[in-house]
Phi, psi and omega in degrees: 000134184236143178224125170255146179298145179302144175301138181268159178291160179304321182297322185265357186301312185293329176293315182292326186267349187303321177298326179291319178298323178295318176303311183296318181297307184291321181294315180291329175297317179296323179288316186291332186286347182275344186297313178299328182288314180301318179301314181291320181300320185277321189260339183268114178300330181291346178287339179055037180255316175258142182306133187297336183279351183291141182286167179298322180297320178293320178296319176303316181294317179296322176298315178297318180295320180300318176288316186298318183296322177297314186286324177294323175292325174297323178305311178292315185290319184295315180295316182292311183290326177297316178288323179298327180295337174283349183252318183250357179102157182292318188297311181296321180294319178295324177296320176301316180300311186291317181290327174296321177298319179303310181298316181298318180289325176296316177299318180295320178296317178297324179298319179294316181297318183271352182067039184247109178292322180295323178291326176298316178299320179298317178297320180291328177296312181295312181296324181293315183296331183256022182266029185268018187293328184297315180297320180293317179296322176301315180296320180294322177295317179299324179307323187249015183261140168287143184307320184288347180250009186297314181299317179296318183290323174295324175296323178294324175303312181290331177296311180290327174297319180295323177300319177296317179293329179291316181280325185304303180299324179294318177297318178299318179296320180290312185293340180267357185262100183289346177287340178277311177222128187305324184270004170289146182203176178293341178278335188300318178300325179291320175299317180297316180297320178297319182295312182292328177294321179293316177300319180300320180296323178293316180297318179298315182298323184277324192259334190268128174263135181304139180251352186218131181231130185220115178275099188204141175288129183283133178248131177247112179231132182300323185269012184302316181297318179295320180299315179295317181299314180297322179302327180301327183266001175253329182293125187295336182281331184237006183301308181295319178299323180295319177296315181298315181293324178300315178294315182298312183286328174301316178294312182298322182295333175298322178285307187297319184281328190247000179296326179294322176295318179298315181293324178293313186280333182268317185241003179057044178296142173277166175304325179294316178295318178298320178300316180287327176298312180290336172294319175297321176301317178297322176299318177298317176301317181299317178297315183295311185279327185277334186232309189293316187299320181292325181290310187284329181287344174281338185253334183229162179290155178301322180299313180295320180298318179296315182296313180296320177302313180299318182293324178287329173298315179299318179297313180297324178294317178299318178295327179295315184280349177250009182300132180290336176205169188292338180299328182291328185294335178291329177276322181298326182293333176294319176300312182300311186291316180297316181293321180292323177300320179294312182297317184290314182293327179286322179291328174298318180295320177298316176302311183300324182289348183279343187232166182276178186298325183285352183247013181295321177297321179296310186288327177287328172297322177298312181297323178294319181288325176297315179299314182293318179298317180297317178297317181296314179296318179297319180301319180286307185292313183286332174301323177287317183289338184299339177297337177295323180167154184295342180281341187308310180301326181284328174296317176301319178303308183299316181297313184292324180290323174296317180297321179298320178295319178296317180295320178298321180294319188265329187264321188268125178251117178291141180217164182252017181286156180284154181299148179286163175283161185294346182291342178297331186277335180064021185251348186259000000 
């Protein structure tokens, strides 16, 4: 037996959803602040973290593996926790995510202090497996959303996530720069992330009221995440969308994961500069999700918005790798981020529209696992290809985003049929 909380009125929506927005903001801030640090740890010999004799190609691969291991664990965790939230509730699942993040970040900080790459990987594994909060929060927001405001509300989720990503890298860049404050170090951002995740767990426990209740025996299966992932490509309602999203996110992950490497090797950006660059990227996400998505989805179909968004990401990426000087890349990233925010929020809405209210946790878990799998696969493959040149990951990005737009045009057929019942998925 399943119960979703009654949809709240427009007036009360922000009151009901505010704890979730807080979860997303603090969690994404904790995730975003580690990127400038990871880049410096792997590529800067002065960090004394990776053996100085290792070649650039090996460092590229280790950078890719560091990202990939986190995202592959996210692949298992996001699918499992998203579906689990339909069984034990959103609140308990979010608590698992936040407390796992605390442990993962503490391990990562210890790894920096001890100079242990293997301990860093262990920390990323733990943090990655419990990084499924975005999908669960998306499902909780949908639980209390009126149908006519769903696209806007999913956009608001990404807006608050973007605010966290905007501040996170900048905080990471500042906290890792010992020239600003003597006791700042590469370990400090991880300590900070652990602290805010712990505070977040307390706030969630105190402020958040459960939105979903399901009387069901919990099943724990090691292969559950793989089973759910495979189902996405078998279910007739989301099969084509799953392929399109896999291509789109594989392309996007090439930019998001490797832009810091490109800026370091091409323009010799410091961790502080990389932090502020990714902060500008976060501002672009905020503009796209907080303002643009609501405007354009009222005037154009979700399908067209997704396609145009992908093409503009490809254009912005091309402008980045052909920029005559570094000043241009600061403007190009705004194009990339705003367009990606539009493409991502609209494809999420299309996914959500394919299923009924009782399956929102399942379908949002699917989108999370597709994103994580694409990021993980990209980290390994592009980490190997990066040896060809720092532009390689960005070339992959442009090609894949154009391909995603073409696939959306040719594969996905918009329809006005009602969502299927949850029994189609065979997962509940």
